[in-house]
PDBQT receptor file of N, H, CA, C and O in Angstrom, charges set to zero:
ATOM      1  N   THR A   1     -52.443  28.375  37.824  1.00  0.00    +0.000 N 
ATOM      2  CA  THR A   1     -53.368  27.641  38.663  1.00  0.00    +0.000 C 
ATOM      3  C   THR A   1     -54.527  28.547  39.058  1.00  0.00    +0.000 C 
ATOM      4  O   THR A   1     -54.343  29.736  39.316  1.00  0.00    +0.000 OA
ATOM      5  N   LEU A   2     -55.705  27.977  39.102  1.00  0.00    +0.000 N 
ATOM      6  H   LEU A   2     -55.855  27.011  38.893  1.00  0.00    +0.000 HD
ATOM      7  CA  LEU A   2     -56.894  28.739  39.453  1.00  0.00    +0.000 C 
ATOM      8  C   LEU A   2     -57.166  28.709  40.950  1.00  0.00    +0.000 C 
ATOM      9  O   LEU A   2     -57.982  29.486  41.446  1.00  0.00    +0.000 OA
ATOM     10  N   GLY A   3     -56.498  27.828  41.669  1.00  0.00    +0.000 N 
ATOM     11  H   GLY A   3     -55.835  27.197  41.266  1.00  0.00    +0.000 HD
ATOM     12  CA  GLY A   3     -56.661  27.760  43.108  1.00  0.00    +0.000 C 
ATOM     13  C   GLY A   3     -57.938  27.080  43.562  1.00  0.00    +0.000 C 
ATOM     14  O   GLY A   3     -58.292  27.172  44.738  1.00  0.00    +0.000 OA
ATOM     15  N   ALA A   4     -58.636  26.407  42.677  1.00  0.00    +0.000 N 
ATOM     16  H   ALA A   4     -58.349  26.332  41.722  1.00  0.00    +0.000 HD
ATOM     17  CA  ALA A   4     -59.876  25.722  43.041  1.00  0.00    +0.000 C 
ATOM     18  C   ALA A   4     -59.606  24.226  43.166  1.00  0.00    +0.000 C 
ATOM     19  O   ALA A   4     -58.765  23.675  42.456  1.00  0.00    +0.000 OA
ATOM     20  N   HIS A   5     -60.316  23.589  44.060  1.00  0.00    +0.000 N 
ATOM     21  H   HIS A   5     -60.999  24.037  44.637  1.00  0.00    +0.000 HD
ATOM     22  CA  HIS A   5     -60.194  22.142  44.236  1.00  0.00    +0.000 C 
ATOM     23  C   HIS A   5     -61.233  21.457  43.346  1.00  0.00    +0.000 C 
ATOM     24  O   HIS A   5     -62.379  21.903  43.302  1.00  0.00    +0.000 OA
ATOM     25  N   PRO A   6     -60.864  20.386  42.634  1.00  0.00    +0.000 N 
ATOM     26  CA  PRO A   6     -61.828  19.701  41.760  1.00  0.00    +0.000 C 
ATOM     27  C   PRO A   6     -63.112  19.284  42.475  1.00  0.00    +0.000 C 
ATOM     28  O   PRO A   6     -64.177  19.261  41.858  1.00  0.00    +0.000 OA
ATOM     29  N   ALA A   7     -63.030  18.958  43.746  1.00  0.00    +0.000 N 
ATOM     30  H   ALA A   7     -62.165  18.976  44.247  1.00  0.00    +0.000 HD
ATOM     31  CA  ALA A   7     -64.229  18.547  44.487  1.00  0.00    +0.000 C 
ATOM     32  C   ALA A   7     -65.216  19.697  44.648  1.00  0.00    +0.000 C 
ATOM     33  O   ALA A   7     -66.386  19.465  44.950  1.00  0.00    +0.000 OA
ATOM     34  N   ASP A   8     -64.763  20.935  44.452  1.00  0.00    +0.000 N 
ATOM     35  H   ASP A   8     -63.812  21.124  44.207  1.00  0.00    +0.000 HD
ATOM     36  CA  ASP A   8     -65.634  22.095  44.597  1.00  0.00    +0.000 C 
ATOM     37  C   ASP A   8     -66.309  22.510  43.290  1.00  0.00    +0.000 C 
ATOM     38  O   ASP A   8     -67.003  23.526  43.257  1.00  0.00    +0.000 OA
ATOM     39  N   LEU A   9     -66.118  21.742  42.211  1.00  0.00    +0.000 N 
ATOM     40  H   LEU A   9     -65.555  20.916  42.238  1.00  0.00    +0.000 HD
ATOM     41  CA  LEU A   9     -66.752  22.064  40.935  1.00  0.00    +0.000 C 
ATOM     42  C   LEU A   9     -68.265  21.954  41.085  1.00  0.00    +0.000 C 
ATOM     43  O   LEU A   9     -68.782  20.888  41.422  1.00  0.00    +0.000 OA
ATOM     44  N   ALA A  10     -68.979  23.058  40.835  1.00  0.00    +0.000 N 
ATOM     45  H   ALA A  10     -68.559  23.923  40.562  1.00  0.00    +0.000 HD
ATOM     46  CA  ALA A  10     -70.430  23.079  40.981  1.00  0.00    +0.000 C 
ATOM     47  C   ALA A  10     -71.138  23.069  39.630  1.00  0.00    +0.000 C 
ATOM     48  O   ALA A  10     -72.252  22.558  39.521  1.00  0.00    +0.000 OA
ATOM     49  N   GLU A  11     -70.501  23.631  38.595  1.00  0.00    +0.000 N 
ATOM     50  H   GLU A  11     -69.596  24.046  38.683  1.00  0.00    +0.000 HD
ATOM     51  CA  GLU A  11     -71.145  23.732  37.290  1.00  0.00    +0.000 C 
ATOM     52  C   GLU A  11     -70.083  23.756  36.198  1.00  0.00    +0.000 C 
ATOM     53  O   GLU A  11     -69.034  24.380  36.356  1.00  0.00    +0.000 OA
ATOM     54  N   LEU A  12     -70.359  23.075  35.093  1.00  0.00    +0.000 N 
ATOM     55  H   LEU A  12     -71.211  22.567  34.964  1.00  0.00    +0.000 HD
ATOM     56  CA  LEU A  12     -69.441  23.035  33.960  1.00  0.00    +0.000 C 
ATOM     57  C   LEU A  12     -70.268  23.172  32.692  1.00  0.00    +0.000 C 
ATOM     58  O   LEU A  12     -71.264  22.471  32.515  1.00  0.00    +0.000 OA
ATOM     59  N   ASP A  13     -69.852  24.082  31.806  1.00  0.00    +0.000 N 
ATOM     60  H   ASP A  13     -69.042  24.651  31.950  1.00  0.00    +0.000 HD
ATOM     61  CA  ASP A  13     -70.614  24.357  30.597  1.00  0.00    +0.000 C 
ATOM     62  C   ASP A  13     -69.652  24.582  29.447  1.00  0.00    +0.000 C 
ATOM     63  O   ASP A  13     -68.529  25.037  29.663  1.00  0.00    +0.000 OA
ATOM     64  N   GLY A  14     -70.064  24.277  28.246  1.00  0.00    +0.000 N 
ATOM     65  H   GLY A  14     -70.976  23.907  28.070  1.00  0.00    +0.000 HD
ATOM     66  CA  GLY A  14     -69.246  24.520  27.064  1.00  0.00    +0.000 C 
ATOM     67  C   GLY A  14     -69.968  24.032  25.825  1.00  0.00    +0.000 C 
ATOM     68  O   GLY A  14     -71.025  23.407  25.907  1.00  0.00    +0.000 OA
ATOM     69  N   ARG A  15     -69.381  24.326  24.677  1.00  0.00    +0.000 N 
ATOM     70  H   ARG A  15     -68.522  24.834  24.610  1.00  0.00    +0.000 HD
ATOM     71  CA  ARG A  15     -69.979  23.949  23.399  1.00  0.00    +0.000 C 
ATOM     72  C   ARG A  15     -68.965  23.169  22.579  1.00  0.00    +0.000 C 
ATOM     73  O   ARG A  15     -67.847  23.634  22.359  1.00  0.00    +0.000 OA
ATOM     74  N   PHE A  16     -69.355  21.977  22.126  1.00  0.00    +0.000 N 
ATOM     75  H   PHE A  16     -70.263  21.598  22.305  1.00  0.00    +0.000 HD
ATOM     76  CA  PHE A  16     -68.493  21.221  21.224  1.00  0.00    +0.000 C 
ATOM     77  C   PHE A  16     -68.463  21.968  19.898  1.00  0.00    +0.000 C 
ATOM     78  O   PHE A  16     -69.510  22.195  19.290  1.00  0.00    +0.000 OA
ATOM     79  N   ALA A  17     -67.270  22.352  19.443  1.00  0.00    +0.000 N 
ATOM     80  H   ALA A  17     -66.421  22.168  19.937  1.00  0.00    +0.000 HD
ATOM     81  CA  ALA A  17     -67.136  23.178  18.249  1.00  0.00    +0.000 C 
ATOM     82  C   ALA A  17     -66.647  22.399  17.034  1.00  0.00    +0.000 C 
ATOM     83  O   ALA A  17     -66.869  22.830  15.903  1.00  0.00    +0.000 OA
ATOM     84  N   ALA A  18     -65.991  21.266  17.242  1.00  0.00    +0.000 N 
ATOM     85  H   ALA A  18     -65.811  20.916  18.161  1.00  0.00    +0.000 HD
ATOM     86  CA  ALA A  18     -65.468  20.460  16.136  1.00  0.00    +0.000 C 
ATOM     87  C   ALA A  18     -65.181  19.061  16.652  1.00  0.00    +0.000 C 
ATOM     88  O   ALA A  18     -64.934  18.873  17.843  1.00  0.00    +0.000 OA
ATOM     89  N   PRO A  19     -65.212  18.074  15.756  1.00  0.00    +0.000 N 
ATOM     90  CA  PRO A  19     -64.894  16.712  16.184  1.00  0.00    +0.000 C 
ATOM     91  C   PRO A  19     -63.416  16.561  16.531  1.00  0.00    +0.000 C 
ATOM     92  O   PRO A  19     -62.564  17.296  16.030  1.00  0.00    +0.000 OA
ATOM     93  N   VAL A  20     -63.134  15.599  17.393  1.00  0.00    +0.000 N 
ATOM     94  H   VAL A  20     -63.826  15.002  17.799  1.00  0.00    +0.000 HD
ATOM     95  CA  VAL A  20     -61.759  15.248  17.765  1.00  0.00    +0.000 C 
ATOM     96  C   VAL A  20     -61.547  13.800  17.356  1.00  0.00    +0.000 C 
ATOM     97  O   VAL A  20     -62.372  12.933  17.644  1.00  0.00    +0.000 OA
ATOM     98  N   LEU A  21     -60.436  13.551  16.685  1.00  0.00    +0.000 N 
ATOM     99  H   LEU A  21     -59.766  14.255  16.452  1.00  0.00    +0.000 HD
ATOM    100  CA  LEU A  21     -60.118  12.198  16.241  1.00  0.00    +0.000 C 
ATOM    101  C   LEU A  21     -59.208  11.510  17.246  1.00  0.00    +0.000 C 
ATOM    102  O   LEU A  21     -58.415  12.179  17.909  1.00  0.00    +0.000 OA
ATOM    103  N   PRO A  22     -59.301  10.187  17.376  1.00  0.00    +0.000 N 
ATOM    104  CA  PRO A  22     -58.416   9.467  18.294  1.00  0.00    +0.000 C 
ATOM    105  C   PRO A  22     -56.951   9.791  17.991  1.00  0.00    +0.000 C 
ATOM    106  O   PRO A  22     -56.529   9.825  16.835  1.00  0.00    +0.000 OA
ATOM    107  N   GLY A  23     -56.207  10.021  19.039  1.00  0.00    +0.000 N 
ATOM    108  H   GLY A  23     -56.550   9.993  19.978  1.00  0.00    +0.000 HD
ATOM    109  CA  GLY A  23     -54.783  10.320  18.903  1.00  0.00    +0.000 C 
ATOM    110  C   GLY A  23     -54.458  11.797  18.818  1.00  0.00    +0.000 C 
ATOM    111  O   GLY A  23     -53.291  12.168  18.941  1.00  0.00    +0.000 OA
ATOM    112  N   GLU A  24     -55.455  12.660  18.611  1.00  0.00    +0.000 N 
ATOM    113  H   GLU A  24     -56.404  12.359  18.511  1.00  0.00    +0.000 HD
ATOM    114  CA  GLU A  24     -55.185  14.097  18.560  1.00  0.00    +0.000 C 
ATOM    115  C   GLU A  24     -54.850  14.603  19.963  1.00  0.00    +0.000 C 
ATOM    116  O   GLU A  24     -55.437  14.164  20.952  1.00  0.00    +0.000 OA
ATOM    117  N   VAL A  25     -53.916  15.515  20.030  1.00  0.00    +0.000 N 
ATOM    118  H   VAL A  25     -53.439  15.871  19.227  1.00  0.00    +0.000 HD
ATOM    119  CA  VAL A  25     -53.517  16.117  21.303  1.00  0.00    +0.000 C 
ATOM    120  C   VAL A  25     -54.429  17.302  21.579  1.00  0.00    +0.000 C 
ATOM    121  O   VAL A  25     -54.640  18.152  20.714  1.00  0.00    +0.000 OA
ATOM    122  N   LEU A  26     -54.969  17.350  22.795  1.00  0.00    +0.000 N 
ATOM    123  H   LEU A  26     -54.798  16.659  23.498  1.00  0.00    +0.000 HD
ATOM    124  CA  LEU A  26     -55.840  18.449  23.209  1.00  0.00    +0.000 C 
ATOM    125  C   LEU A  26     -55.061  19.413  24.084  1.00  0.00    +0.000 C 
ATOM    126  O   LEU A  26     -54.313  18.997  24.969  1.00  0.00    +0.000 OA
ATOM    127  N   ASP A  27     -55.240  20.707  23.832  1.00  0.00    +0.000 N 
ATOM    128  H   ASP A  27     -55.847  21.044  23.113  1.00  0.00    +0.000 HD
ATOM    129  CA  ASP A  27     -54.632  21.756  24.652  1.00  0.00    +0.000 C 
ATOM    130  C   ASP A  27     -55.744  22.520  25.345  1.00  0.00    +0.000 C 
ATOM    131  O   ASP A  27     -56.708  22.946  24.709  1.00  0.00    +0.000 OA
ATOM    132  N   LEU A  28     -55.605  22.692  26.659  1.00  0.00    +0.000 N 
ATOM    133  H   LEU A  28     -54.821  22.346  27.175  1.00  0.00    +0.000 HD
ATOM    134  CA  LEU A  28     -56.591  23.401  27.465  1.00  0.00    +0.000 C 
ATOM    135  C   LEU A  28     -55.994  24.714  27.930  1.00  0.00    +0.000 C 
ATOM    136  O   LEU A  28     -54.904  24.740  28.501  1.00  0.00    +0.000 OA
ATOM    137  N   ALA A  29     -56.707  25.803  27.686  1.00  0.00    +0.000 N 
ATOM    138  H   ALA A  29     -57.593  25.781  27.222  1.00  0.00    +0.000 HD
ATOM    139  CA  ALA A  29     -56.330  27.116  28.212  1.00  0.00    +0.000 C 
ATOM    140  C   ALA A  29     -57.460  27.564  29.132  1.00  0.00    +0.000 C 
ATOM    141  O   ALA A  29     -58.625  27.555  28.734  1.00  0.00    +0.000 OA
ATOM    142  N   ALA A  30     -57.122  27.956  30.357  1.00  0.00    +0.000 N 
ATOM    143  H   ALA A  30     -56.175  27.963  30.680  1.00  0.00    +0.000 HD
ATOM    144  CA  ALA A  30     -58.137  28.383  31.325  1.00  0.00    +0.000 C 
ATOM    145  C   ALA A  30     -57.661  29.638  32.024  1.00  0.00    +0.000 C 
ATOM    146  O   ALA A  30     -56.464  29.833  32.230  1.00  0.00    +0.000 OA
ATOM    147  N   TRP A  31     -58.612  30.491  32.389  1.00  0.00    +0.000 N 
ATOM    148  H   TRP A  31     -59.585  30.333  32.221  1.00  0.00    +0.000 HD
ATOM    149  CA  TRP A  31     -58.286  31.719  33.096  1.00  0.00    +0.000 C 
ATOM    150  C   TRP A  31     -59.452  32.077  34.001  1.00  0.00    +0.000 C 
ATOM    151  O   TRP A  31     -60.610  31.784  33.703  1.00  0.00    +0.000 OA
ATOM    152  N   GLN A  32     -59.121  32.715  35.109  1.00  0.00    +0.000 N 
ATOM    153  H   GLN A  32     -58.180  32.953  35.352  1.00  0.00    +0.000 HD
ATOM    154  CA  GLN A  32     -60.155  33.134  36.055  1.00  0.00    +0.000 C 
ATOM    155  C   GLN A  32     -60.850  34.349  35.474  1.00  0.00    +0.000 C 
ATOM    156  O   GLN A  32     -60.193  35.319  35.095  1.00  0.00    +0.000 OA
ATOM    157  N   ASP A  33     -62.172  34.308  35.400  1.00  0.00    +0.000 N 
ATOM    158  H   ASP A  33     -62.706  33.521  35.708  1.00  0.00    +0.000 HD
ATOM    159  CA  ASP A  33     -62.919  35.436  34.847  1.00  0.00    +0.000 C 
ATOM    160  C   ASP A  33     -63.842  36.095  35.859  1.00  0.00    +0.000 C 
ATOM    161  O   ASP A  33     -64.414  37.149  35.579  1.00  0.00    +0.000 OA
ATOM    162  N   ALA A  34     -63.995  35.497  37.020  1.00  0.00    +0.000 N 
ATOM    163  H   ALA A  34     -63.530  34.642  37.248  1.00  0.00    +0.000 HD
ATOM    164  CA  ALA A  34     -64.823  36.051  38.091  1.00  0.00    +0.000 C 
ATOM    165  C   ALA A  34     -64.476  35.296  39.364  1.00  0.00    +0.000 C 
ATOM    166  O   ALA A  34     -63.954  34.183  39.296  1.00  0.00    +0.000 OA
ATOM    167  N   PRO A  35     -64.755  35.882  40.526  1.00  0.00    +0.000 N 
ATOM    168  CA  PRO A  35     -64.518  35.129  41.760  1.00  0.00    +0.000 C 
ATOM    169  C   PRO A  35     -65.318  33.822  41.734  1.00  0.00    +0.000 C 
ATOM    170  O   PRO A  35     -66.533  33.835  41.540  1.00  0.00    +0.000 OA
ATOM    171  N   GLY A  36     -64.635  32.713  41.928  1.00  0.00    +0.000 N 
ATOM    172  H   GLY A  36     -63.647  32.702  42.086  1.00  0.00    +0.000 HD
ATOM    173  CA  GLY A  36     -65.292  31.412  41.926  1.00  0.00    +0.000 C 
ATOM    174  C   GLY A  36     -65.624  30.888  40.540  1.00  0.00    +0.000 C 
ATOM    175  O   GLY A  36     -66.343  29.897  40.410  1.00  0.00    +0.000 OA
ATOM    176  N   GLY A  37     -65.109  31.540  39.500  1.00  0.00    +0.000 N 
ATOM    177  H   GLY A  37     -64.525  32.344  39.605  1.00  0.00    +0.000 HD
ATOM    178  CA  GLY A  37     -65.428  31.099  38.145  1.00  0.00    +0.000 C 
ATOM    179  C   GLY A  37     -64.224  31.143  37.233  1.00  0.00    +0.000 C 
ATOM    180  O   GLY A  37     -63.279  31.896  37.463  1.00  0.00    +0.000 OA
ATOM    181  N   ALA A  38     -64.268  30.331  36.198  1.00  0.00    +0.000 N 
ATOM    182  H   ALA A  38     -65.036  29.719  36.011  1.00  0.00    +0.000 HD
ATOM    183  CA  ALA A  38     -63.187  30.288  35.220  1.00  0.00    +0.000 C 
ATOM    184  C   ALA A  38     -63.779  30.084  33.836  1.00  0.00    +0.000 C 
ATOM    185  O   ALA A  38     -64.832  29.468  33.674  1.00  0.00    +0.000 OA
ATOM    186  N   ALA A  39     -63.082  30.612  32.849  1.00  0.00    +0.000 N 
ATOM    187  H   ALA A  39     -62.227  31.113  32.981  1.00  0.00    +0.000 HD
ATOM    188  CA  ALA A  39     -63.426  30.371  31.452  1.00  0.00    +0.000 C 
ATOM    189  C   ALA A  39     -62.342  29.474  30.881  1.00  0.00    +0.000 C 
ATOM    190  O   ALA A  39     -61.200  29.508  31.339  1.00  0.00    +0.000 OA
ATOM    191  N   PHE A  40     -62.694  28.667  29.876  1.00  0.00    +0.000 N 
ATOM    192  H   PHE A  40     -63.621  28.640  29.503  1.00  0.00    +0.000 HD
ATOM    193  CA  PHE A  40     -61.679  27.810  29.273  1.00  0.00    +0.000 C 
ATOM    194  C   PHE A  40     -62.022  27.511  27.825  1.00  0.00    +0.000 C 
ATOM    195  O   PHE A  40     -63.163  27.660  27.387  1.00  0.00    +0.000 OA
ATOM    196  N   GLU A  41     -60.997  27.085  27.096  1.00  0.00    +0.000 N 
ATOM    197  H   GLU A  41     -60.070  26.964  27.452  1.00  0.00    +0.000 HD
ATOM    198  CA  GLU A  41     -61.128  26.705  25.695  1.00  0.00    +0.000 C 
ATOM    199  C   GLU A  41     -60.229  25.502  25.459  1.00  0.00    +0.000 C 
ATOM    200  O   GLU A  41     -59.142  25.413  26.029  1.00  0.00    +0.000 OA
ATOM    201  N   VAL A  42     -60.676  24.585  24.627  1.00  0.00    +0.000 N 
ATOM    202  H   VAL A  42     -61.559  24.657  24.164  1.00  0.00    +0.000 HD
ATOM    203  CA  VAL A  42     -59.876  23.414  24.272  1.00  0.00    +0.000 C 
ATOM    204  C   VAL A  42     -59.633  23.455  22.767  1.00  0.00    +0.000 C 
ATOM    205  O   VAL A  42     -60.561  23.647  21.981  1.00  0.00    +0.000 OA
ATOM    206  N   THR A  43     -58.363  23.270  22.376  1.00  0.00    +0.000 N 
ATOM    207  H   THR A  43     -57.609  23.115  23.014  1.00  0.00    +0.000 HD
ATOM    208  CA  THR A  43     -58.008  23.252  20.964  1.00  0.00    +0.000 C 
ATOM    209  C   THR A  43     -57.293  21.950  20.623  1.00  0.00    +0.000 C 
ATOM    210  O   THR A  43     -56.716  21.294  21.490  1.00  0.00    +0.000 OA
ATOM    211  N   ALA A  44     -57.343  21.591  19.348  1.00  0.00    +0.000 N 
ATOM    212  H   ALA A  44     -57.812  22.124  18.644  1.00  0.00    +0.000 HD
ATOM    213  CA  ALA A  44     -56.601  20.452  18.805  1.00  0.00    +0.000 C 
ATOM    214  C   ALA A  44     -55.980  20.933  17.503  1.00  0.00    +0.000 C 
ATOM    215  O   ALA A  44     -56.691  21.379  16.602  1.00  0.00    +0.000 OA
ATOM    216  N   ALA A  45     -54.664  20.848  17.398  1.00  0.00    +0.000 N 
ATOM    217  H   ALA A  45     -54.086  20.486  18.129  1.00  0.00    +0.000 HD
ATOM    218  CA  ALA A  45     -53.946  21.313  16.204  1.00  0.00    +0.000 C 
ATOM    219  C   ALA A  45     -54.299  22.762  15.879  1.00  0.00    +0.000 C 
ATOM    220  O   ALA A  45     -54.391  23.140  14.711  1.00  0.00    +0.000 OA
ATOM    221  N   GLY A  46     -54.496  23.574  16.932  1.00  0.00    +0.000 N 
ATOM    222  H   GLY A  46     -54.421  23.266  17.880  1.00  0.00    +0.000 HD
ATOM    223  CA  GLY A  46     -54.771  24.990  16.760  1.00  0.00    +0.000 C 
ATOM    224  C   GLY A  46     -56.215  25.354  16.456  1.00  0.00    +0.000 C 
ATOM    225  O   GLY A  46     -56.536  26.540  16.379  1.00  0.00    +0.000 OA
ATOM    226  N   ARG A  47     -57.092  24.381  16.281  1.00  0.00    +0.000 N 
ATOM    227  H   ARG A  47     -56.831  23.418  16.344  1.00  0.00    +0.000 HD
ATOM    228  CA  ARG A  47     -58.496  24.697  16.010  1.00  0.00    +0.000 C 
ATOM    229  C   ARG A  47     -59.334  24.450  17.262  1.00  0.00    +0.000 C 
ATOM    230  O   ARG A  47     -59.103  23.472  17.974  1.00  0.00    +0.000 OA
ATOM    231  N   PRO A  48     -60.299  25.320  17.541  1.00  0.00    +0.000 N 
ATOM    232  CA  PRO A  48     -61.149  25.128  18.719  1.00  0.00    +0.000 C 
ATOM    233  C   PRO A  48     -62.021  23.883  18.570  1.00  0.00    +0.000 C 
ATOM    234  O   PRO A  48     -62.684  23.695  17.550  1.00  0.00    +0.000 OA
ATOM    235  N   VAL A  49     -62.011  23.045  19.591  1.00  0.00    +0.000 N 
ATOM    236  H   VAL A  49     -61.472  23.198  20.419  1.00  0.00    +0.000 HD
ATOM    237  CA  VAL A  49     -62.879  21.868  19.599  1.00  0.00    +0.000 C 
ATOM    238  C   VAL A  49     -63.910  21.944  20.726  1.00  0.00    +0.000 C 
ATOM    239  O   VAL A  49     -64.928  21.253  20.681  1.00  0.00    +0.000 OA
ATOM    240  N   LEU A  50     -63.655  22.771  21.726  1.00  0.00    +0.000 N 
ATOM    241  H   LEU A  50     -62.828  23.332  21.763  1.00  0.00    +0.000 HD
ATOM    242  CA  LEU A  50     -64.624  23.069  22.774  1.00  0.00    +0.000 C 
ATOM    243  C   LEU A  50     -64.498  24.561  23.039  1.00  0.00    +0.000 C 
ATOM    244  O   LEU A  50     -63.433  25.042  23.427  1.00  0.00    +0.000 OA
ATOM    245  N   SER A  51     -65.592  25.295  22.828  1.00  0.00    +0.000 N 
ATOM    246  H   SER A  51     -66.457  24.904  22.513  1.00  0.00    +0.000 HD
ATOM    247  CA  SER A  51     -65.535  26.745  22.980  1.00  0.00    +0.000 C 
ATOM    248  C   SER A  51     -66.543  27.210  24.024  1.00  0.00    +0.000 C 
ATOM    249  O   SER A  51     -67.452  26.470  24.400  1.00  0.00    +0.000 OA
ATOM    250  N   GLY A  52     -66.373  28.422  24.476  1.00  0.00    +0.000 N 
ATOM    251  H   GLY A  52     -65.634  29.023  24.171  1.00  0.00    +0.000 HD
ATOM    252  CA  GLY A  52     -67.297  28.994  25.450  1.00  0.00    +0.000 C 
ATOM    253  C   GLY A  52     -67.337  28.246  26.762  1.00  0.00    +0.000 C 
ATOM    254  O   GLY A  52     -68.360  28.247  27.446  1.00  0.00    +0.000 OA
ATOM    255  N   GLY A  53     -66.238  27.605  27.125  1.00  0.00    +0.000 N 
ATOM    256  H   GLY A  53     -65.406  27.604  26.570  1.00  0.00    +0.000 HD
ATOM    257  CA  GLY A  53     -66.202  26.827  28.356  1.00  0.00    +0.000 C 
ATOM    258  C   GLY A  53     -66.254  27.708  29.595  1.00  0.00    +0.000 C 
ATOM    259  O   GLY A  53     -65.585  28.739  29.672  1.00  0.00    +0.000 OA
ATOM    260  N   ARG A  54     -67.061  27.285  30.563  1.00  0.00    +0.000 N 
ATOM    261  H   ARG A  54     -67.605  26.449  30.501  1.00  0.00    +0.000 HD
ATOM    262  CA  ARG A  54     -67.159  27.999  31.833  1.00  0.00    +0.000 C 
ATOM    263  C   ARG A  54     -67.249  26.973  32.948  1.00  0.00    +0.000 C 
ATOM    264  O   ARG A  54     -67.932  25.956  32.829  1.00  0.00    +0.000 OA
ATOM    265  N   ALA A  55     -66.553  27.257  34.022  1.00  0.00    +0.000 N 
ATOM    266  H   ALA A  55     -65.998  28.083  34.120  1.00  0.00    +0.000 HD
ATOM    267  CA  ALA A  55     -66.615  26.420  35.219  1.00  0.00    +0.000 C 
ATOM    268  C   ALA A  55     -66.917  27.327  36.403  1.00  0.00    +0.000 C 
ATOM    269  O   ALA A  55     -66.376  28.427  36.514  1.00  0.00    +0.000 OA
ATOM    270  N   ARG A  56     -67.786  26.853  37.284  1.00  0.00    +0.000 N 
ATOM    271  H   ARG A  56     -68.226  25.959  37.194  1.00  0.00    +0.000 HD
ATOM    272  CA  ARG A  56     -68.101  27.600  38.504  1.00  0.00    +0.000 C 
ATOM    273  C   ARG A  56     -67.792  26.695  39.684  1.00  0.00    +0.000 C 
ATOM    274  O   ARG A  56     -68.174  25.524  39.709  1.00  0.00    +0.000 OA
ATOM    275  N   PHE A  57     -67.105  27.251  40.644  1.00  0.00    +0.000 N 
ATOM    276  H   PHE A  57     -66.796  28.202  40.624  1.00  0.00    +0.000 HD
ATOM    277  CA  PHE A  57     -66.704  26.492  41.822  1.00  0.00    +0.000 C 
ATOM    278  C   PHE A  57     -67.422  27.036  43.045  1.00  0.00    +0.000 C 
ATOM    279  O   PHE A  57     -67.578  28.247  43.198  1.00  0.00    +0.000 OA
ATOM    280  N   GLY A  58     -67.857  26.135  43.912  1.00  0.00    +0.000 N 
ATOM    281  H   GLY A  58     -67.731  25.150  43.788  1.00  0.00    +0.000 HD
ATOM    282  CA  GLY A  58     -68.497  26.493  45.166  1.00  0.00    +0.000 C 
ATOM    283  C   GLY A  58     -68.156  25.427  46.189  1.00  0.00    +0.000 C 
ATOM    284  O   GLY A  58     -67.801  24.307  45.822  1.00  0.00    +0.000 OA
ATOM    285  N   ARG A  59     -68.256  25.748  47.426  1.00  0.00    +0.000 N 
ATOM    286  H   ARG A  59     -68.544  26.657  47.725  1.00  0.00    +0.000 HD
ATOM    287  CA  ARG A  59     -67.936  24.772  48.480  1.00  0.00    +0.000 C 
ATOM    288  C   ARG A  59     -68.894  23.604  48.395  1.00  0.00    +0.000 C 
ATOM    289  O   ARG A  59     -70.110  23.775  48.470  1.00  0.00    +0.000 OA
ATOM    290  N   SER A  60     -68.330  22.407  48.237  1.00  0.00    +0.000 N 
ATOM    291  H   SER A  60     -67.342  22.268  48.176  1.00  0.00    +0.000 HD
ATOM    292  CA  SER A  60     -69.176  21.213  48.143  1.00  0.00    +0.000 C 
ATOM    293  C   SER A  60     -69.297  20.497  49.481  1.00  0.00    +0.000 C 
ATOM    294  O   SER A  60     -70.008  19.498  49.591  1.00  0.00    +0.000 OA
ATOM    295  N   HIS A  61     -68.606  21.003  50.495  1.00  0.00    +0.000 N 
ATOM    296  H   HIS A  61     -68.028  21.814  50.405  1.00  0.00    +0.000 HD
ATOM    297  CA  HIS A  61     -68.651  20.351  51.803  1.00  0.00    +0.000 C 
ATOM    298  C   HIS A  61     -68.711  21.371  52.901  1.00  0.00    +0.000 C 
ATOM    299  O   HIS A  61     -68.754  21.010  54.077  1.00  0.00    +0.000 OA
TER     300      HIS A  61
């Protein structure tokens, strides 16, 4: 767990790396890379489909 609340999501970035077909299972791997930030990658059948993912969290309220 990254310890961030979804309501605090301030920025989301990533690159679509490959198409995803209906019915394919997506696997998300995420890790904290800086205070208030996380990196992530999405794969389908072991191939990257979303790469360079970054999320930044900040107080939204």
